[in-house]
N, C-alpha and C positions, 0 to 999 in steps of 0.2 A: 551477880558476876557470871559471865558466860565463859565456860571452859571448853576449849577444843582438845579432844583426846585423840592422840595419834598413835596407832599401833602398827608399826612397820614390821612386817615379816619378811622372810627371804624372797617371796614372790608376790606379796600382797600388801595392801595398806587398808586397815580398817580405821574408821574415824567416826566420832560423834561430837556434836556440839550440844552442850548441856547447860541449861540456865539454872545455876544453883540458887539464885534468888527466888526462883519459882518452884521450890521443892524438887530440885533436880529434874526439871522438865526437859525432855528430849526435844530439841528443835530440828535436828537433822542427823542422819547417819548415812553411811555408805561404805562401799567396798571397791577397791581397785584390785583387780585380779589378773593373773597371768602376766605379771610384769616380766619384760624381757622377751616376750613372744609377740608374733605379728598379730595374733587374734586376742589381744587384751580386752578386758571388759571393765567398764566403769559404771557403777550403779549408785545413784544419789537418791535418798529418800527423805525429802523435807516433810516435816510434820504438817498435816493439813493441806498438802499439795500433792499433785500427781508425781509418781516415781519417774525419775529421769535415768535413762540408760543408753550407753553407746558402746559400740564395739570398735576398737581402734588399736593401732600399734602403740604400746606403752613400753618404750625401750629401757627406761630406768625409773628409779624412785623419784628423781627430781621432776620428771614429767608427771608422774602420778600425783605428787603433792600439789603441783600447779593445777591439775584437774580438780582436786578437792577444793582449793581456795577459790578457784574461778566459779565452781558450782555454788559455794556458800554465798557468794556475793552477786550471783547472776540475777538480773532483774526479774526473770520469770521463775526460775527454779530455786533461787537463793532464799535465805532466811535472815540475812543481815545486810545492811546497806553498805558497810565497809568493814575492812579487817580491824578497824579501830574498836569495834564492839567486842572483840575477843579480849577477855581479861587476863587469861593465862593459858598456857599449853601444857598438858600432861602427856608425857612420853612413856610408853611401855618399853622397858629394856629387859632383855632376857636374863643376862648374867650380871649379878652384882658382886660376886666374890664374897669375901668376908668384910670388905670395906663398906658395902651397902647392906646394912641390916634393917633398913627402913627407907621409906621414900624421902627424897631430898630435893631441895631447890638446886638447880644446876648452875655451877660457876665453872671456871676454867679447871680448877682442881678436880671436880667431879667428872668433867668431860674427859680429862686425861686418864682418870681411872677406868672409865668406860672404854676408852681407846685401848688401854693395856689388856683389857679382858677380851678383845676381839679375837685373839689367837685361840682362845678356848671356847668361843661361841661363834664360829666363823659364818654360820648361816643367818644369825639374827642380830648380834651386836653391831656389825658393820651397817646393817640396814637401819637400826635404831639410831646409831650415831649420825648417819647421813640425814635422817629425818630431823634430828636435833639441830644439826648445823644449818640445814636449809631453813627451818622454821625460825631459828635465832636470827638469821640474816634477813628474813622477810618481816619478822615481828621482833625487832631488837629492843623495844621499850617496855616489854612485859616480861614477867617471870616464867621460866620454864622448869618443870618438875620432872624428875625421873622416878618412875615407879617400877620396882624390880621384881621379876618373877621369882627370884631365888630368896628374897627376904623372908617370905612366909615360912620357909623351911629351916630358918636359923634356930628353931626350937628342937631340932632333931638331937637325940642323945649321941654321945661319941660312938657307941657301938653300932649306930646306924650310919654315921657319916665318915668314920675312919676307914681307910683302905689298909689291907694287910701288906704293906710295903714298908721299907725302912722309914722310921718315924721322921727322919730329917726332911723327907720330902713334904711332909705336912708342916713341920715347924719352919722350914726355910722357904718353901714355895706354896704353902697352903693348898696342897693337893688333897682333896677330900670330896665327899659327895656334897653337892649343893642343892640340886633339884630345881625344877622350873615349873611353869604354869601356875605359880603360886597365887596370882590374883584370881584365876579361874577356880582353882581348888577351894580357896577361901570363900568365894562368892557363892558357889553352888552348894557347898556344905551348909552354909548359913541359910540359904534359900530352902534347901531340902528340909532342914530341921523345922523351919517356920511352917512349911506346908503340911507337915504331919503334927503340928501343934506342940513341938518340943523346942528346947533350947539346944544350940549346938554344943554347949558346954556339958550337956547331960548324955551325949551320944558317942558311940564309936562308929565312925563313918569311913567308907572307902569311896573315893572319887576317882572315876576313870575319865580323864580328859583325852578323848580320842579324835585325832584329826591328822593332818599331814605330819605334825609333831604330836606325840602321844605320851602320856605318863599316867601312872596310878599313884595315889597318895593315901596314906593311912593317917586319919585325923582322929586322935583320941581326946575326947572332951574339949574340942576346939583347937587343939594343938597338933601341928604336923609332927609326927614321930618317925615317919619313913616315907620315901618316895622313890620311884623307879629310875628317874634320870639321875645322873651323877655329877662328876666334876665338870662335864660338858653335857649338852642335851643329846649326845649320841647314845648314851647307855640306856638300857631298859627294854622297852617294848620294840617290836618291829614297827618302823615308821615309814613315811613316804620314801625318803631317800637315805635314812640313817639305819645302820646295821642293828642297833640295839645291843643286847647282851652278846658278846663275842669272845671266844677264847683268845686271849692275847697271843698264845702260842701259834694259833692259826694265822693271825695277822702277820707275825714275824716270819712264818713259813712262806706265806704268799709274797711278802716283801723280798725275801731271799730268792724265790723262784722267778719273780718278774723284775727283780732289781729296782724296786720302788724306793724313792727317797721319802723324806718326811712329808713333804707337801703332797706327794702322790698317795701316800697312805691316808693322810687326812682327807683328801678328796674321795678316796675309796669308801671310807666308813661314813662320811657325812653326805656325799652327793651322788654316789653310785650304788648304794646298797639298799636295804629295806625292801619295800614292795617293788621299787624300781629294779633292784637287782634280781629279785626272784622272777620277775615277769619280763625282763629285758626292756624296761622303759616305762611301764604303766604304773602310775602312782595314784590315780583316782579310784577310790574304793567302789564307786558306782560302776566303773568299767570292769574292775576285778570281779565284782559280784555277778555281773552279767556272764562273764567267762566261767565263773564257778558254777552257775546254774546250768550252763551248756556242757559242763564237764571238761573244760579245757584244763590240762594238767598243770601248767604253770600258774594260771589264775587260781586254781583250786589250792595249790601249794601256798600261794601268797595269802589267800583268804584264811586258810586253816592255821597257818603259822601266826598270823596276826591275832586271831581269836584265842588260840591256845595260850599264847604268851600273856594276854590279859587275864584269862582264867587262872593261870598259874600264880600271877601276882596277887589276885584276889585271895586265893587260898593262903598264900604266904602272909598277907597282912591280917587275915583273920587270926592266924596263929600268933603273930607279933602283938596283937592287941587283946588276945584271949577272947575273941568274939567280935561281932559286928551287928549294928542295929539298922544301918542304912547303907545301901550301895547306890551310887549315882553315876549315870552315864551322861556325858556331855561332850561338847566339841562337835565338829562337823559330822563325824562318823557316829559318835555316841547319840546325837540327837536325831539322826536321819536314817541310819543303816539298820533297818529292821532285822535282816538276816544275821548281821554281825552280832547285834545284841543277843539274839536268840542263841547263837553258837556259844557265846560267852556264858550266859546265865543258865542254860539248861543243864540238867544233870548235876545240880548243886544242892539237891534236897537234903543231903546229909548235914549240911550247914544250916538247915532251916530256911532255905531259899526256895519257895514254891513259885517258879516262873509261870506267868500267864501269857501264853502265845497269842491269845485273842486280843488281850489288852495291848500287847506289844505292837500289833499290827495297826492300832488306832493312832498311835502318837508318832508323828513325823514332824520334827521341827517345833514341837510344843511340849509343855510339861505334862507328865502323866506317870501314874504308878503302873508298873509292868509285872507285879507279882500279885498273887491272889489275896483275898481278904484274910485267909487263914495262914498266910505266910508269916513265920516268926521274924524273918528279916524282910524289910521293905526294900525293893529296888525301884528306882525311878529314872526316867529320862528327863533331864532339865536343860533348858536353854541357858547358856552361860552369858554373862555380860561383864567381861573384864573391864570394859570401858567405864562403867559406872563406879567401879572401885578406884580406877585411876582418877576419874573426875573428882571423887570425894576426897581422896588423899591430896590432890592438887589444891583444891579449894581450901582445905584445912591448913595447908602450909602457906598460902599466899593471902588469905583474907585479912590478916592483920596489917 
């Protein structure tokens, strides 16, 4: 069975076509980037064929998905003769609330629950929902599965997920920490353990998924026990456009000063803050790093705030788990930003982390160990593959 995995983000679409009958063989993968901008980019990588890439305006996710389907069936660049070869579609969905504690086949009831959750995940759930609706319309005769970023974190204890607000807000409205990036955290934790010859169940692991969206997760013997994102993906680390940890009193003060309503406050913390807020509009860590190297004050502030927040969470999770065996850097920044990794991991020798700057320079977009051989704690940069987790869950749910 061939599974199409669709991972719709706020401004991007990742996809993979995986043949589960051939031991999860990757047939094609690609990325639609910069959706909503005039200089959008679409890259299609069919296995065994040349990469295909175009730069064009991609105004919305509907156009982006159509580009994907056209590429998969293209006579020259495609890997299937028709869309009928797709056996099921697996959809990555950011927020599953307490309703989704595992992956599920999507019917109207499940789609309605995803729709309800859009208000607390405004950057991602609407894009995921759009992808689901478009694909269901284009491929109505196959099953569609939702795989939820938050489900991996349903193992967190109450002391980790409860907020110190009146309990009725949890009991009535389920306001609590949920956490996200669960498929990535789960995948690289297992991968990292395998690469060092261990079982994930025998290790204490901290995973840093660092990209436009970013989070840290404490995984104790294979179980998520805490994570930096909360009720929504806005809490925790400094991110591309999200504020991360923010004193709620400061938000109230700003709202009073600028006479902001709820929607404007939501836009402020989700779309106008983070790296973008600190730099007056720059969200790409590559550009921020260039400015940091040149000594630009705003770029340096953004770079340092980002790295410091990650370092602080690592320290907190070492305390929460009473130690750590493995630290993993993944995501677009974690896999590629050499200077960011260095800023995070240096000066942690007290915890038994002996960072290797020479090894760190070697690994860009590939797997590698970035601590010395004598380090008590191993730190690695690992490429993530959320899509293979989604494909596997989808296949297991529909194969019968």
